[in-house]
N, CA, C and O atoms as a Tinker XYZ file with bonds, in Angstrom:
   548  protein
     1  N     91.868000  100.892000   80.206000    73     2
     2  CA    92.559000  101.786000   81.103000    64     1     3
     3  C     92.453000  101.349000   82.574000    63     2     4     5
     4  O     93.439000  101.458000   83.304000    81     3
     5  N     91.275000  100.852000   83.038000    73     3     6
     6  CA    91.193000  100.402000   84.429000    64     5     7
     7  C     92.173000   99.268000   84.736000    63     6     8     9
     8  O     92.694000   99.176000   85.847000    81     7
     9  N     92.421000   98.406000   83.747000    73     7    10
    10  CA    93.378000   97.312000   83.960000    64     9    11
    11  C     94.781000   97.852000   84.168000    63    10    12    13
    12  O     95.523000   97.340000   85.005000    81    11
    13  N     95.155000   98.879000   83.418000    73    11    14
    14  CA    96.472000   99.489000   83.572000    64    13    15
    15  C     96.614000  100.099000   84.966000    63    14    16    17
    16  O     97.652000   99.945000   85.610000    81    15
    17  N     95.583000  100.784000   85.425000    73    15    18
    18  CA    95.613000  101.383000   86.763000    64    17    19
    19  C     95.747000  100.293000   87.824000    63    18    20    21
    20  O     96.512000  100.434000   88.778000    81    19
    21  N     94.993000   99.204000   87.649000    73    19    22
    22  CA    95.075000   98.100000   88.603000    64    21    23
    23  C     96.462000   97.479000   88.597000    63    22    24    25
    24  O     96.998000   97.144000   89.653000    81    23
    25  N     97.046000   97.325000   87.417000    73    23    26
    26  CA    98.388000   96.768000   87.304000    64    25    27
    27  C     99.414000   97.680000   87.977000    63    26    28    29
    28  O    100.300000   97.201000   88.685000    81    27
    29  N     99.300000   98.979000   87.761000    73    27    30
    30  CA   100.226000   99.930000   88.401000    64    29    31
    31  C    100.096000   99.893000   89.919000    63    30    32    33
    32  O    101.099000   99.981000   90.629000    81    31
    33  N     98.875000   99.764000   90.422000    73    31    34
    34  CA    98.666000   99.640000   91.874000    64    33    35
    35  C     99.309000   98.366000   92.402000    63    34    36    37
    36  O     99.946000   98.380000   93.455000    81    35
    37  N     99.145000   97.269000   91.678000    73    35    38
    38  CA    99.741000   95.996000   92.089000    64    37    39
    39  C    101.262000   96.103000   92.125000    63    38    40    41
    40  O    101.892000   95.621000   93.066000    81    39
    41  N    101.855000   96.728000   91.113000    73    39    42
    42  CA   103.307000   96.903000   91.080000    64    41    43
    43  C    103.749000   97.760000   92.261000    63    42    44    45
    44  O    104.731000   97.431000   92.927000    81    43
    45  N    103.039000   98.852000   92.529000    73    43    46
    46  CA   103.399000   99.730000   93.644000    64    45    47
    47  C    103.316000   98.978000   94.966000    63    46    48    49
    48  O    104.209000   99.115000   95.802000    81    47
    49  N    102.269000   98.191000   95.173000    73    47    50
    50  CA   102.127000   97.432000   96.412000    64    49    51
    51  C    103.211000   96.372000   96.541000    63    50    52    53
    52  O    103.699000   96.113000   97.641000    81    51
    53  N    103.588000   95.760000   95.428000    73    51    54
    54  CA   104.658000   94.760000   95.451000    64    53    55
    55  C    105.971000   95.405000   95.854000    63    54    56    57
    56  O    106.719000   94.841000   96.652000    81    55
    57  N    106.257000   96.566000   95.318000    73    55    58
    58  CA   107.492000   97.275000   95.665000    64    57    59
    59  C    107.488000   97.637000   97.143000    63    58    60    61
    60  O    108.512000   97.524000   97.817000    81    59
    61  N    106.331000   98.074000   97.649000    73    59    62
    62  CA   106.250000   98.430000   99.069000    64    61    63
    63  C    106.441000   97.221000   99.971000    63    62    64    65
    64  O    106.903000   97.360000  101.104000    81    63
    65  N    106.091000   96.036000   99.481000    73    63    66
    66  CA   106.185000   94.836000  100.298000    64    65    67
    67  C    107.582000   94.225000  100.293000    63    66    68    69
    68  O    107.844000   93.308000  101.071000    81    67
    69  N    108.487000   94.704000   99.439000    73    67    70
    70  CA   109.838000   94.171000   99.389000    64    69    71
    71  C    110.543000   94.521000  100.690000    63    70    72    73
    72  O    110.566000   95.694000  101.062000    81    71
    73  N    111.122000   93.548000  101.403000    73    71    74
    74  CA   111.755000   93.859000  102.656000    64    73    75
    75  C    112.998000   94.718000  102.463000    63    74    76    77
    76  O    113.971000   94.301000  101.834000    81    75
    77  N    112.947000   95.886000  102.998000    73    75    78
    78  CA   114.093000   96.786000  103.015000    64    77    79
    79  C    114.086000   97.425000  104.389000    63    78    80    81
    80  O    113.045000   97.490000  105.043000    81    79
    81  N    115.214000   97.884000  104.816000    73    79    82
    82  CA   115.254000   98.488000  106.140000    64    81    83
    83  C    114.357000   99.704000  106.147000    63    82    84    85
    84  O    114.608000  100.676000  105.435000    81    83
    85  N    113.320000   99.652000  106.945000    73    83    86
    86  CA   112.346000  100.729000  107.015000    64    85    87
    87  C    112.751000  101.770000  108.048000    63    86    88    89
    88  O    112.039000  102.752000  108.259000    81    87
    89  N    113.869000  101.560000  108.679000    73    87    90
    90  CA   114.295000  102.440000  109.757000    64    89    91
    91  C    115.327000  103.419000  109.225000    63    90    92    93
    92  O    116.365000  103.029000  108.689000    81    91
    93  N    115.025000  104.677000  109.381000    73    91    94
    94  CA   115.892000  105.750000  108.922000    64    93    95
    95  C    116.904000  106.096000  110.019000    63    94    96    97
    96  O    116.586000  106.041000  111.207000    81    95
    97  N    118.101000  106.444000  109.616000    73    95    98
    98  CA   119.160000  106.813000  110.561000    64    97    99
    99  C    118.690000  107.938000  111.490000    63    98   100   101
   100  O    119.070000  107.972000  112.660000    81    99
   101  N    117.869000  108.855000  110.975000    73    99   102
   102  CA   117.348000  109.965000  111.791000    64   101   103
   103  C    116.484000  109.450000  112.942000    63   102   104   105
   104  O    116.487000  110.017000  114.035000    81   103
   105  N    115.739000  108.360000  112.681000    73   103   106
   106  CA   114.895000  107.775000  113.731000    64   105   107
   107  C    115.746000  107.312000  114.908000    63   106   108   109
   108  O    115.344000  107.438000  116.064000    81   107
   109  N    116.916000  106.779000  114.606000    73   107   110
   110  CA   117.788000  106.241000  115.655000    64   109   111
   111  C    118.475000  107.336000  116.466000    63   110   112   113
   112  O    119.017000  107.067000  117.538000    81   111
   113  N    118.454000  108.560000  115.964000    73   111   114
   114  CA   119.070000  109.671000  116.674000    64   113   115
   115  C    118.101000  110.323000  117.658000    63   114   116   117
   116  O    118.494000  111.185000  118.444000    81   115
   117  N    116.831000  109.909000  117.614000    73   115   118
   118  CA   115.856000  110.454000  118.557000    64   117   119
   119  C    116.021000  109.776000  119.913000    63   118   120   121
   120  O    116.590000  108.689000  120.018000    81   119
   121  N    115.520000  110.430000  120.930000    73   119   122
   122  CA   115.579000  109.858000  122.281000    64   121   123
   123  C    114.552000  108.736000  122.389000    63   122   124   125
   124  O    113.384000  108.940000  122.058000    81   123
   125  N    114.966000  107.555000  122.846000    73   123   126
   126  CA   113.997000  106.465000  123.005000    64   125   127
   127  C    112.866000  106.857000  123.953000    63   126   128   129
   128  O    113.091000  107.499000  124.979000    81   127
   129  N    111.657000  106.461000  123.594000    73   127   130
   130  CA   110.497000  106.716000  124.442000    64   129   131
   131  C    110.244000  105.555000  125.395000    63   130   132   133
   132  O    109.470000  105.677000  126.345000    81   131
   133  N    110.906000  104.424000  125.134000    73   131   134
   134  CA   110.808000  103.250000  126.004000    64   133   135
   135  C    112.133000  102.493000  125.888000    63   134   136   137
   136  O    112.742000  102.432000  124.819000    81   135
   137  N    112.555000  101.929000  126.995000    73   135   138
   138  CA   113.797000  101.152000  127.008000    64   137   139
   139  C    113.474000   99.676000  127.214000    63   138   140   141
   140  O    112.426000   99.323000  127.755000    81   139
   141  N    114.385000   98.834000  126.777000    73   139   142
   142  CA   114.204000   97.387000  126.902000    64   141   143
   143  C    114.378000   96.955000  128.354000    63   142   144   145
   144  O    115.116000   97.570000  129.124000    81   143
   145  N    113.686000   95.893000  128.701000    73   143   146
   146  CA   113.865000   95.252000  130.002000    64   145   147
   147  C    115.018000   94.262000  129.830000    63   146   148   149
   148  O    114.921000   93.316000  129.047000    81   147
   149  N    116.096000   94.482000  130.558000    73   147   150
   150  CA   117.286000   93.637000  130.404000    64   149   151
   151  C    117.292000   92.569000  131.494000    63   150   152   153
   152  O    117.490000   92.869000  132.672000    81   151
   153  N    117.073000   91.325000  131.088000    73   151   154
   154  CA   117.153000   90.184000  131.996000    64   153   155
   155  C    118.611000   89.759000  132.099000    63   154   156   157
   156  O    119.118000   89.498000  133.190000    81   155
   157  N    119.285000   89.692000  130.935000    73   155   158
   158  CA   120.727000   89.440000  130.849000    64   157   159
   159  C    121.298000   90.393000  129.807000    63   158   160   161
   160  O    120.677000   90.626000  128.770000    81   159
   161  N    122.481000   90.945000  130.079000    73   159   162
   162  CA   123.127000   91.871000  129.153000    64   161   163
   163  C    123.200000   91.247000  127.770000    63   162   164   165
   164  O    123.584000   90.085000  127.634000    81   163
   165  N    122.828000   92.019000  126.723000    73   163   166
   166  CA   122.800000   91.425000  125.383000    64   165   167
   167  C    124.181000   91.098000  124.836000    63   166   168   169
   168  O    125.159000   91.799000  125.097000    81   167
   169  N    124.232000   90.023000  124.077000    73   167   170
   170  CA   125.423000   89.680000  123.307000    64   169   171
   171  C    125.683000   90.859000  122.367000    63   170   172   173
   172  O    124.740000   91.342000  121.740000    81   171
   173  N    126.914000   91.338000  122.244000    73   171   174
   174  CA   127.206000   92.472000  121.353000    64   173   175
   175  C    126.759000   92.248000  119.905000    63   174   176   177
   176  O    126.532000   93.217000  119.180000    81   175
   177  N    126.630000   90.999000  119.476000    73   175   178
   178  CA   126.193000   90.708000  118.107000    64   177   179
   179  C    124.739000   91.121000  117.866000    63   178   180   181
   180  O    124.311000   91.223000  116.716000    81   179
   181  N    123.974000   91.360000  118.937000    73   179   182
   182  CA   122.591000   91.805000  118.786000    64   181   183
   183  C    122.497000   93.301000  118.476000    63   182   184   185
   184  O    121.495000   93.764000  117.930000    81   183
   185  N    123.537000   94.047000  118.824000    73   183   186
   186  CA   123.515000   95.488000  118.574000    64   185   187
   187  C    123.554000   95.760000  117.080000    63   186   188   189
   188  O    124.287000   95.103000  116.340000    81   187
   189  N    122.767000   96.725000  116.640000    73   187   190
   190  CA   122.730000   97.081000  115.227000    64   189   191
   191  C    121.341000   96.891000  114.652000    63   190   192   193
   192  O    120.364000   96.733000  115.383000    81   191
   193  N    121.270000   96.909000  113.331000    73   191   194
   194  CA   119.989000   96.864000  112.621000    64   193   195
   195  C    119.873000   95.600000  111.778000    63   194   196   197
   196  O    120.853000   95.110000  111.217000    81   195
   197  N    118.646000   95.088000  111.705000    73   195   198
   198  CA   118.373000   93.846000  110.997000    64   197   199
   199  C    117.017000   93.925000  110.300000    63   198   200   201
   200  O    116.110000   94.615000  110.767000    81   199
   201  N    116.888000   93.221000  109.192000    73   199   202
   202  CA   115.627000   93.074000  108.474000    64   201   203
   203  C    115.431000   91.594000  108.171000    63   202   204   205
   204  O    116.371000   90.895000  107.794000    81   203
   205  N    114.199000   91.127000  108.340000    73   203   206
   206  CA   113.927000   89.719000  108.057000    64   205   207
   207  C    113.982000   89.473000  106.557000    63   206   208   209
   208  O    113.395000   90.215000  105.770000    81   207
   209  N    114.691000   88.425000  106.174000    73   207   210
   210  CA   114.747000   88.000000  104.786000    64   209   211
   211  C    113.371000   87.460000  104.421000    63   210   212   213
   212  O    112.743000   86.760000  105.216000    81   211
   213  N    112.905000   87.783000  103.222000    73   211   214
   214  CA   111.560000   87.381000  102.812000    64   213   215
   215  C    111.412000   85.860000  102.780000    63   214   216   217
   216  O    112.117000   85.185000  102.031000    81   215
   217  N    110.495000   85.315000  103.593000    73   215   218
   218  CA   110.246000   83.862000  103.549000    64   217   219
   219  C    109.579000   83.468000  102.240000    63   218   220   221
   220  O    108.601000   84.094000  101.830000    81   219
   221  N    110.091000   82.446000  101.587000    73   219   222
   222  CA   109.566000   82.036000  100.285000    64   221   223
   223  C    108.193000   81.370000  100.389000    63   222   224   225
   224  O    107.463000   81.300000   99.400000    81   223
   225  N    107.839000   80.883000  101.572000    73   223   226
   226  CA   106.567000   80.166000  101.688000    64   225   227
   227  C    105.350000   81.089000  101.805000    63   226   228   229
   228  O    104.214000   80.615000  101.785000    81   227
   229  N    105.575000   82.400000  101.927000    73   227   230
   230  CA   104.460000   83.340000  102.046000    64   229   231
   231  C    104.353000   84.200000  100.792000    63   230   232   233
   232  O    105.362000   84.661000  100.257000    81   231
   233  N    103.110000   84.416000  100.323000    73   231   234
   234  CA   102.901000   85.266000   99.147000    64   233   235
   235  C    103.085000   86.740000   99.510000    63   234   236   237
   236  O    103.742000   87.485000   98.784000    81   235
   237  N    102.508000   87.153000  100.626000    73   235   238
   238  CA   102.610000   88.543000  101.059000    64   237   239
   239  C    103.007000   88.556000  102.538000    63   238   240   241
   240  O    102.174000   88.804000  103.409000    81   239
   241  N    104.279000   88.288000  102.808000    73   239   242
   242  CA   104.711000   88.166000  104.199000    64   241   243
   243  C    104.761000   89.511000  104.917000    63   242   244   245
   244  O    104.902000   90.566000  104.299000    81   243
   245  N    104.642000   89.438000  106.225000    73   243   246
   246  CA   104.893000   90.617000  107.047000    64   245   247
   247  C    106.381000   90.935000  106.947000    63   246   248   249
   248  O    107.197000   90.041000  106.722000    81   247
   249  N    106.728000   92.192000  107.112000    73   247   250
   250  CA   108.140000   92.568000  107.148000    64   249   251
   251  C    108.484000   93.017000  108.567000    63   250   252   253
   252  O    107.662000   93.605000  109.269000    81   251
   253  N    109.714000   92.725000  108.967000    73   251   254
   254  CA   110.188000   93.053000  110.300000    64   253   255
   255  C    111.578000   93.665000  110.196000    63   254   256   257
   256  O    112.484000   93.067000  109.616000    81   255
   257  N    111.742000   94.846000  110.755000    73   255   258
   258  CA   113.049000   95.488000  110.852000    64   257   259
   259  C    113.210000   95.975000  112.281000    63   258   260   261
   260  O    112.253000   96.436000  112.903000    81   259
   261  N    114.433000   95.868000  112.798000    73   259   262
   262  CA   114.685000   96.345000  114.148000    64   261   263
   263  C    116.115000   96.835000  114.267000    63   262   264   265
   264  O    117.011000   96.404000  113.541000    81   263
   265  N    116.297000   97.747000  115.203000    73   263   266
   266  CA   117.641000   98.222000  115.549000    64   265   267
   267  C    117.741000   98.227000  117.064000    63   266   268   269
   268  O    116.941000   98.871000  117.743000    81   267
   269  N    118.719000   97.512000  117.591000    73   267   270
   270  CA   119.009000   97.542000  119.023000    64   269   271
   271  C    120.148000   98.526000  119.224000    63   270   272   273
   272  O    121.225000   98.378000  118.647000    81   271
   273  N    119.892000   99.538000  120.056000    73   271   274
   274  CA   120.903000  100.560000  120.328000    64   273   275
   275  C    121.165000  100.616000  121.830000    63   274   276   277
   276  O    120.324000  100.236000  122.645000    81   275
   277  N    122.344000  101.095000  122.166000    73   275   278
   278  CA   122.708000  101.279000  123.569000    64   277   279
   279  C    122.799000  102.774000  123.837000    63   278   280   281
   280  O    123.440000  103.511000  123.088000    81   279
   281  N    122.151000  103.215000  124.911000    73   279   282
   282  CA   122.204000  104.599000  125.354000    64   281   283
   283  C    122.689000  104.590000  126.799000    63   282   284   285
   284  O    121.917000  104.334000  127.723000    81   283
   285  N    123.976000  104.871000  126.981000    73   283   286
   286  CA   124.541000  104.786000  128.329000    64   285   287
   287  C    124.519000  103.342000  128.786000    63   286   288   289
   288  O    125.086000  102.469000  128.129000    81   287
   289  N    123.864000  103.085000  129.915000    73   287   290
   290  CA   123.771000  101.708000  130.413000    64   289   291
   291  C    122.419000  101.068000  130.092000    63   290   292   293
   292  O    122.087000  100.012000  130.630000    81   291
   293  N    121.635000  101.711000  129.212000    73   291   294
   294  CA   120.326000  101.196000  128.826000    64   293   295
   295  C    120.344000  100.772000  127.358000    63   294   296   297
   296  O    121.213000  101.176000  126.586000    81   295
   297  N    119.359000   99.945000  126.998000    73   295   298
   298  CA   119.201000   99.481000  125.628000    64   297   299
   299  C    117.791000   99.790000  125.158000    63   298   300   301
   300  O    116.844000   99.766000  125.944000    81   299
   301  N    117.659000  100.079000  123.877000    73   299   302
   302  CA   116.341000  100.371000  123.306000    64   301   303
   303  C    116.253000   99.750000  121.912000    63   302   304   305
   304  O    117.258000   99.561000  121.227000    81   303
   305  N    115.015000   99.439000  121.514000    73   303   306
   306  CA   114.777000   98.823000  120.214000    64   305   307
   307  C    113.848000   99.730000  119.405000    63   306   308   309
   308  O    112.725000  100.027000  119.813000    81   307
   309  N    114.356000  100.162000  118.244000    73   307   310
   310  CA   113.499000  100.849000  117.282000    64   309   311
   311  C    113.009000   99.758000  116.351000    63   310   312   313
   312  O    113.808000   99.010000  115.788000    81   311
   313  N    111.702000   99.665000  116.188000    73   311   314
   314  CA   111.086000   98.511000  115.537000    64   313   315
   315  C    110.140000   98.971000  114.446000    63   314   316   317
   316  O    109.454000   99.984000  114.585000    81   315
   317  N    110.113000   98.225000  113.372000    73   315   318
   318  CA   109.164000   98.484000  112.295000    64   317   319
   319  C    108.642000   97.150000  111.800000    63   318   320   321
   320  O    109.406000   96.332000  111.289000    81   319
   321  N    107.361000   96.927000  111.946000    73   319   322
   322  CA   106.770000   95.734000  111.338000    64   321   323
   323  C    105.543000   96.148000  110.558000    63   322   324   325
   324  O    104.770000   97.013000  110.970000    81   323
   325  N    105.389000   95.494000  109.407000    73   323   326
   326  CA   104.293000   95.818000  108.495000    64   325   327
   327  C    103.562000   94.541000  108.103000    63   326   328   329
   328  O    104.170000   93.526000  107.764000    81   327
   329  N    102.261000   94.625000  108.160000    73   327   330
   330  CA   101.422000   93.502000  107.770000    64   329   331
   331  C    101.429000   93.385000  106.249000    63   330   332   333
   332  O    101.128000   94.354000  105.552000    81   331
   333  N    101.770000   92.208000  105.730000    73   331   334
   334  CA   101.868000   91.993000  104.290000    64   333   335
   335  C    100.529000   91.968000  103.574000    63   334   336   337
   336  O    100.486000   92.094000  102.351000    81   335
   337  N     99.436000   91.810000  104.307000    73   335   338
   338  CA    98.120000   91.768000  103.676000    64   337   339
   339  C     97.398000   93.105000  103.779000    63   338   340   341
   340  O     96.827000   93.575000  102.795000    81   339
   341  N     97.415000   93.717000  104.946000    73   339   342
   342  CA    96.675000   94.972000  105.158000    64   341   343
   343  C     97.554000   96.205000  104.994000    63   342   344   345
   344  O     97.041000   97.317000  104.866000    81   343
   345  N     98.873000   96.020000  104.998000    73   343   346
   346  CA    99.867000   97.103000  104.919000    64   345   347
   347  C     99.845000   98.005000  106.150000    63   346   348   349
   348  O    100.424000   99.091000  106.146000    81   347
   349  N     99.168000   97.540000  107.208000    73   347   350
   350  CA    99.207000   98.250000  108.481000    64   349   351
   351  C    100.650000   98.215000  108.976000    63   350   352   353
   352  O    101.333000   97.201000  108.830000    81   351
   353  N    101.116000   99.319000  109.560000    73   351   354
   354  CA   102.487000   99.323000  110.054000    64   353   355
   355  C    102.556000   99.878000  111.468000    63   354   356   357
   356  O    101.722000  100.679000  111.889000    81   355
   357  N    103.566000   99.430000  112.177000    73   355   358
   358  CA   103.853000   99.884000  113.543000    64   357   359
   359  C    105.333000  100.218000  113.578000    63   358   360   361
   360  O    106.179000   99.343000  113.397000    81   359
   361  N    105.638000  101.474000  113.811000    73   359   362
   362  CA   107.023000  101.924000  113.777000    64   361   363
   363  C    107.303000  102.804000  114.984000    63   362   364   365
   364  O    106.493000  103.656000  115.349000    81   363
   365  N    108.455000  102.589000  115.597000    73   363   366
   366  CA   108.877000  103.455000  116.694000    64   365   367
   367  C    109.644000  102.678000  117.740000    63   366   368   369
   368  O    109.948000  101.498000  117.568000    81   367
   369  N    109.951000  103.360000  118.825000    73   367   370
   370  CA   110.618000  102.717000  119.952000    64   369   371
   371  C    109.595000  101.813000  120.615000    63   370   372   373
   372  O    108.523000  102.267000  121.015000    81   371
   373  N    109.924000  100.529000  120.734000    73   371   374
   374  CA   108.979000   99.545000  121.253000    64   373   375
   375  C    109.583000   98.804000  122.444000    63   374   376   377
   376  O    110.799000   98.631000  122.527000    81   375
   377  N    108.719000   98.367000  123.366000    73   375   378
   378  CA   109.212000   97.602000  124.512000    64   377   379
   379  C    109.626000   96.187000  124.112000    63   378   380   381
   380  O    108.881000   95.467000  123.447000    81   379
   381  N    110.818000   95.812000  124.528000    73   379   382
   382  CA   111.371000   94.485000  124.285000    64   381   383
   383  C    112.006000   93.991000  125.570000    63   382   384   385
   384  O    112.329000   94.778000  126.460000    81   383
   385  N    112.181000   92.699000  125.657000    73   383   386
   386  CA   112.948000   92.078000  126.741000    64   385   387
   387  C    114.198000   91.472000  126.118000    63   386   388   389
   388  O    114.150000   90.896000  125.031000    81   387
   389  N    115.323000   91.611000  126.825000    73   387   390
   390  CA   116.602000   91.095000  126.336000    64   389   391
   391  C    117.094000   90.027000  127.293000    63   390   392   393
   392  O    117.173000   90.251000  128.501000    81   391
   393  N    117.425000   88.855000  126.744000    73   391   394
   394  CA   117.974000   87.741000  127.506000    64   393   395
   395  C    119.216000   87.243000  126.790000    63   394   396   397
   396  O    119.171000   86.218000  126.109000    81   395
   397  N    120.314000   87.952000  126.935000    73   395   398
   398  CA   121.622000   87.636000  126.369000    64   397   399
   399  C    121.618000   87.473000  124.854000    63   398   400   401
   400  O    122.037000   88.386000  124.142000    81   399
   401  N    121.154000   86.332000  124.344000    73   399   402
   402  CA   121.185000   86.082000  122.896000    64   401   403
   403  C    119.796000   86.138000  122.274000    63   402   404   405
   404  O    119.599000   85.671000  121.151000    81   403
   405  N    118.816000   86.714000  123.005000    73   403   406
   406  CA   117.434000   86.728000  122.534000    64   405   407
   407  C    116.782000   88.083000  122.814000    63   406   408   409
   408  O    116.951000   88.668000  123.884000    81   407
   409  N    116.032000   88.564000  121.817000    73   407   410
   410  CA   115.172000   89.739000  121.967000    64   409   411
   411  C    113.737000   89.260000  121.827000    63   410   412   413
   412  O    113.422000   88.516000  120.899000    81   411
   413  N    112.874000   89.672000  122.727000    73   411   414
   414  CA   111.473000   89.291000  122.645000    64   413   415
   415  C    110.623000   90.548000  122.692000    63   414   416   417
   416  O    110.771000   91.377000  123.590000    81   415
   417  N    109.726000   90.685000  121.715000    73   415   418
   418  CA   108.822000   91.824000  121.677000    64   417   419
   419  C    107.831000   91.717000  122.826000    63   418   420   421
   420  O    107.309000   90.638000  123.107000    81   419
   421  N    107.576000   92.834000  123.485000    73   419   422
   422  CA   106.582000   92.855000  124.552000    64   421   423
   423  C    105.208000   93.284000  124.026000    63   422   424   425
   424  O    104.255000   93.384000  124.799000    81   423
   425  N    105.100000   93.541000  122.704000    73   423   426
   426  CA   103.835000   94.004000  122.132000    64   425   427
   427  C    103.236000   93.062000  121.091000    63   426   428   429
   428  O    102.047000   93.160000  120.787000    81   427
   429  N    104.027000   92.163000  120.549000    73   427   430
   430  CA   103.528000   91.192000  119.570000    64   429   431
   431  C    104.364000   89.928000  119.696000    63   430   432   433
   432  O    105.445000   89.976000  120.283000    81   431
   433  N    103.902000   88.795000  119.163000    73   431   434
   434  CA   104.534000   87.508000  119.478000    64   433   435
   435  C    105.804000   87.152000  118.693000    63   434   436   437
   436  O    105.961000   86.010000  118.259000    81   435
   437  N    106.701000   88.112000  118.509000    73   435   438
   438  CA   107.961000   87.839000  117.804000    64   437   439
   439  C    109.121000   87.729000  118.778000    63   438   440   441
   440  O    109.191000   88.440000  119.780000    81   439
   441  N    110.025000   86.817000  118.455000    73   439   442
   442  CA   111.287000   86.674000  119.174000    64   441   443
   443  C    112.415000   86.620000  118.157000    63   442   444   445
   444  O    112.228000   86.189000  117.019000    81   443
   445  N    113.574000   87.058000  118.583000    73   443   446
   446  CA   114.762000   87.067000  117.736000    64   445   447
   447  C    115.877000   86.420000  118.537000    63   446   448   449
   448  O    116.138000   86.813000  119.674000    81   447
   449  N    116.540000   85.426000  117.945000    73   447   450
   450  CA   117.568000   84.692000  118.673000    64   449   451
   451  C    118.819000   84.549000  117.818000    63   450   452   453
   452  O    118.744000   84.335000  116.608000    81   451
   453  N    119.968000   84.672000  118.473000    73   451   454
   454  CA   121.248000   84.451000  117.803000    64   453   455
   455  C    121.548000   82.962000  117.763000    63   454   456   457
   456  O    121.470000   82.278000  118.784000    81   455
   457  N    121.893000   82.460000  116.575000    73   455   458
   458  CA   122.331000   81.072000  116.407000    64   457   459
   459  C    123.507000   81.093000  115.453000    63   458   460   461
   460  O    123.383000   81.555000  114.319000    81   459
   461  N    124.638000   80.601000  115.901000    73   459   462
   462  CA   125.836000   80.516000  115.063000    64   461   463
   463  C    126.179000   81.859000  114.406000    63   462   464   465
   464  O    126.552000   81.914000  113.235000    81   463
   465  N    126.046000   82.938000  115.184000    73   463   466
   466  CA   126.420000   84.263000  114.698000    64   465   467
   467  C    125.386000   84.952000  113.831000    63   466   468   469
   468  O    125.630000   86.066000  113.368000    81   467
   469  N    124.236000   84.329000  113.595000    73   467   470
   470  CA   123.176000   84.918000  112.771000    64   469   471
   471  C    121.948000   85.153000  113.638000    63   470   472   473
   472  O    121.701000   84.418000  114.594000    81   471
   473  N    121.182000   86.181000  113.296000    73   471   474
   474  CA   119.948000   86.472000  114.015000    64   473   475
   475  C    118.783000   85.846000  113.251000    63   474   476   477
   476  O    118.697000   85.955000  112.028000    81   475
   477  N    117.883000   85.186000  113.996000    73   475   478
   478  CA   116.733000   84.498000  113.420000    64   477   479
   479  C    115.459000   84.999000  114.067000    63   478   480   481
   480  O    115.433000   85.279000  115.265000    81   479
   481  N    114.392000   85.113000  113.269000    73   479   482
   482  CA   113.080000   85.554000  113.745000    64   481   483
   483  C    112.167000   84.349000  113.908000    63   482   484   485
   484  O    112.127000   83.464000  113.053000    81   483
   485  N    111.440000   84.325000  115.009000    73   483   486
   486  CA   110.403000   83.310000  115.181000    64   485   487
   487  C    109.134000   84.008000  115.656000    63   486   488   489
   488  O    109.176000   85.064000  116.286000    81   487
   489  N    108.026000   83.394000  115.339000    73   487   490
   490  CA   106.724000   83.949000  115.674000    64   489   491
   491  C    105.998000   82.908000  116.504000    63   490   492   493
   492  O    105.918000   81.747000  116.101000    81   491
   493  N    105.469000   83.296000  117.649000    73   491   494
   494  CA   104.830000   82.348000  118.566000    64   493   495
   495  C    103.780000   81.510000  117.844000    63   494   496   497
   496  O    102.985000   82.022000  117.055000    81   495
   497  N    103.795000   80.226000  118.129000    73   495   498
   498  CA   102.832000   79.317000  117.543000    64   497   499
   499  C    103.254000   78.719000  116.213000    63   498   500   501
   500  O    102.541000   77.892000  115.644000    81   499
   501  N    104.417000   79.137000  115.712000    73   499   502
   502  CA   104.912000   78.591000  114.447000    64   501   503
   503  C    106.242000   77.897000  114.694000    63   502   504   505
   504  O    107.026000   78.316000  115.544000    81   503
   505  N    106.483000   76.837000  113.944000    73   503   506
   506  CA   107.724000   76.076000  114.105000    64   505   507
   507  C    108.884000   76.651000  113.308000    63   506   508   509
   508  O    110.043000   76.379000  113.622000    81   507
   509  N    108.591000   77.442000  112.283000    73   507   510
   510  CA   109.647000   77.925000  111.401000    64   509   511
   511  C    110.361000   79.153000  111.975000    63   510   512   513
   512  O    109.790000   79.928000  112.743000    81   511
   513  N    111.617000   79.303000  111.579000    73   511   514
   514  CA   112.382000   80.503000  111.898000    64   513   515
   515  C    112.900000   81.074000  110.581000    63   514   516   517
   516  O    113.068000   80.351000  109.598000    81   515
   517  N    113.146000   82.370000  110.577000    73   515   518
   518  CA   113.587000   83.043000  109.354000    64   517   519
   519  C    114.773000   83.941000  109.663000    63   518   520   521
   520  O    114.794000   84.657000  110.665000    81   519
   521  N    115.756000   83.885000  108.780000    73   519   522
   522  CA   116.995000   84.626000  108.981000    64   521   523
   523  C    116.755000   86.129000  108.860000    63   522   524   525
   524  O    115.957000   86.599000  108.049000    81   523
   525  N    117.472000   86.849000  109.694000    73   523   526
   526  CA   117.478000   88.314000  109.637000    64   525   527
   527  C    118.802000   88.729000  108.981000    63   526   528   529
   528  O    119.849000   88.137000  109.243000    81   527
   529  N    118.736000   89.735000  108.143000    73   527   530
   530  CA   119.921000   90.253000  107.452000    64   529   531
   531  C    120.376000   91.526000  108.166000    63   530   532   533
   532  O    119.569000   92.411000  108.449000    81   531
   533  N    121.683000   91.609000  108.454000    73   531   534
   534  CA   122.229000   92.818000  109.081000    64   533   535
   535  C    122.178000   93.952000  108.074000    63   534   536   537
   536  O    122.519000   93.767000  106.906000    81   535
   537  N    121.751000   95.127000  108.523000    73   535   538
   538  CA   121.577000   96.287000  107.661000    64   537   539
   539  C    122.346000   97.480000  108.212000    63   538   540   541
   540  O    122.745000   97.502000  109.377000    81   539
   541  N    122.543000   98.460000  107.355000    73   539   542
   542  CA   123.137000   99.725000  107.761000    64   541   543
   543  C    122.104000  100.813000  107.503000    63   542   544   545
   544  O    121.707000  101.022000  106.357000    81   543
   545  N    121.662000  101.509000  108.543000    73   543   546
   546  CA   120.652000  102.550000  108.312000    64   545   547
   547  C    121.236000  103.758000  107.594000    63   546   548
   548  O    120.519000  104.722000  107.323000    81   547
């Protein structure tokens, strides 16, 4: 019986680790608690919601979801990232900097850049980039 319980826990954790948009439409209707620092007006292709496609080289990768929204003449990012090993999560309106085709987190070492119409995630200190999938909350 303990093996069955352990197996069920493993299945549940695996399901939780599957990258899906963790951002609920209701979250985006709340008033942002922080706005992005705009260095250059964002490319319109950055507006909307994205989730990082699961990198095949990691067994338990972190998940990243974000939504860039415009409120009047300001921009805000609702962000959700989850640690693939500890399952620690950080969700909410987060400070970001916008430089036309790039979003950079002001709280952790992630950057997102548009290349050929697609959004890509990079993490400071790593050479690899990973595609982000456009989502609908």
